[in-house]
C-alpha positions as CSV (number, residue, x, y, z in Angstrom):
1,X,41.9,64.7,85.6
2,X,40.8,66.0,89.0
3,X,42.1,64.3,92.1
4,X,39.3,62.9,94.2
5,X,41.2,61.4,97.0
6,X,41.0,63.0,100.5
7,X,44.6,62.2,101.3
8,X,47.7,62.4,99.2
9,X,49.2,59.0,98.2
10,X,52.8,58.3,99.0
11,X,55.1,55.8,97.3
12,X,56.2,53.1,99.7
13,X,58.0,50.1,98.5
14,X,57.6,47.4,101.1
15,X,56.1,44.0,101.4
16,X,53.6,42.9,103.9
17,X,51.3,40.0,104.7
18,X,47.5,40.4,104.8
19,X,45.2,37.9,106.4
20,X,41.5,37.5,105.3
21,X,38.8,38.4,107.8
22,X,35.5,36.6,107.4
23,X,32.1,37.3,108.9
24,X,32.3,38.1,112.6
25,X,35.9,39.2,112.3
26,X,37.1,35.6,112.3
27,X,40.4,35.2,110.5
28,X,40.9,32.5,107.9
29,X,44.1,30.8,106.9
30,X,44.2,32.6,103.6
31,X,47.2,34.9,103.7
32,X,48.7,36.8,100.8
33,X,52.0,38.5,100.2
34,X,51.6,41.8,98.5
35,X,53.8,44.6,97.2
36,X,52.6,48.0,98.4
37,X,52.8,50.6,95.7
38,X,51.4,53.6,97.5
39,X,49.8,54.5,100.8
40,X,47.8,57.3,102.3
41,X,45.9,57.9,105.6
42,X,42.8,56.5,104.0
43,X,44.1,53.5,102.1
44,X,46.7,51.8,100.0
45,X,47.5,50.4,96.6
46,X,49.2,47.1,96.1
47,X,49.8,44.3,93.8
48,X,49.7,40.5,94.4
49,X,49.6,37.2,92.6
50,X,46.6,36.3,94.8
51,X,43.1,36.9,93.4
52,X,41.2,38.9,96.1
53,X,37.5,39.8,96.1
54,X,36.2,43.3,96.0
55,X,34.4,43.9,99.3
56,X,36.5,41.5,101.2
57,X,38.3,42.5,104.4
58,X,41.9,41.9,105.5
59,X,43.9,42.3,108.7
60,X,47.0,44.3,107.7
61,X,50.3,44.5,109.5
62,X,52.5,47.0,107.7
63,X,56.1,47.7,108.9
64,X,57.0,51.3,108.1
65,X,60.3,53.1,107.6
66,X,60.8,53.6,111.4
67,X,60.4,49.8,111.9
68,X,57.1,50.4,113.7
69,X,54.1,48.3,112.7
70,X,50.8,49.7,111.6
71,X,47.8,47.5,112.3
72,X,44.6,48.1,110.3
73,X,41.6,46.5,108.6
74,X,41.6,47.0,104.9
75,X,38.6,46.7,102.6
76,X,39.3,45.8,98.9
77,X,37.6,48.5,96.8
78,X,39.3,48.1,93.4
79,X,40.8,45.2,91.6
80,X,42.4,45.1,88.1
81,X,43.9,42.1,86.3
82,X,47.3,43.3,85.0
83,X,47.1,40.9,82.0
84,X,50.9,40.6,82.1
85,X,51.1,36.8,81.9
86,X,52.4,36.7,85.5
87,X,48.9,36.5,87.1
88,X,49.4,39.8,88.9
89,X,46.5,41.9,90.1
90,X,46.6,45.6,91.2
91,X,44.3,46.4,94.1
92,X,43.1,49.5,95.9
93,X,42.0,49.2,99.5
94,X,40.4,51.6,102.1
95,X,41.4,51.5,105.7
96,X,38.3,51.0,107.7
97,X,40.0,50.3,111.0
98,X,43.1,52.1,112.1
99,X,44.1,53.8,115.3
100,X,44.6,57.6,115.3
101,X,48.2,56.9,116.3
102,X,48.9,54.7,113.3
103,X,47.2,57.3,111.0
104,X,49.5,59.9,112.5
105,X,52.5,57.8,111.6
106,X,51.5,57.9,107.9
107,X,50.8,61.7,108.1
108,X,54.3,62.3,109.6
109,X,55.8,60.2,106.8
110,X,53.9,62.3,104.3
111,X,55.2,65.6,105.8
112,X,58.8,64.2,105.9
113,X,58.5,63.2,102.3
114,X,57.3,66.6,101.2
115,X,60.3,68.3,103.0
116,X,62.9,66.0,101.4
């Protein structure tokens, strides 16, 4: 199967909290703990017990290996029910708001991973 992603995905086992953004960029109280499975400069994959809607937006604060925090807005673009009896869902999200500096942090991590 041909890879269609623009950026290579990296495995990254961390936890983070995401906060739902509603119309007008107003945050709601709905927060979810998620387990990140992979990340790239354009998005990330993660699992959660929370049911999230495709097309919804979330404010993401991701602490990376250097203990720095990446702030971004994530749009949910894929959702799959894991059907594992644990009410887990697997999601794919695209970063739609991230500074160039934060994207560079992910790129540096990718380069470091390829060298090790």
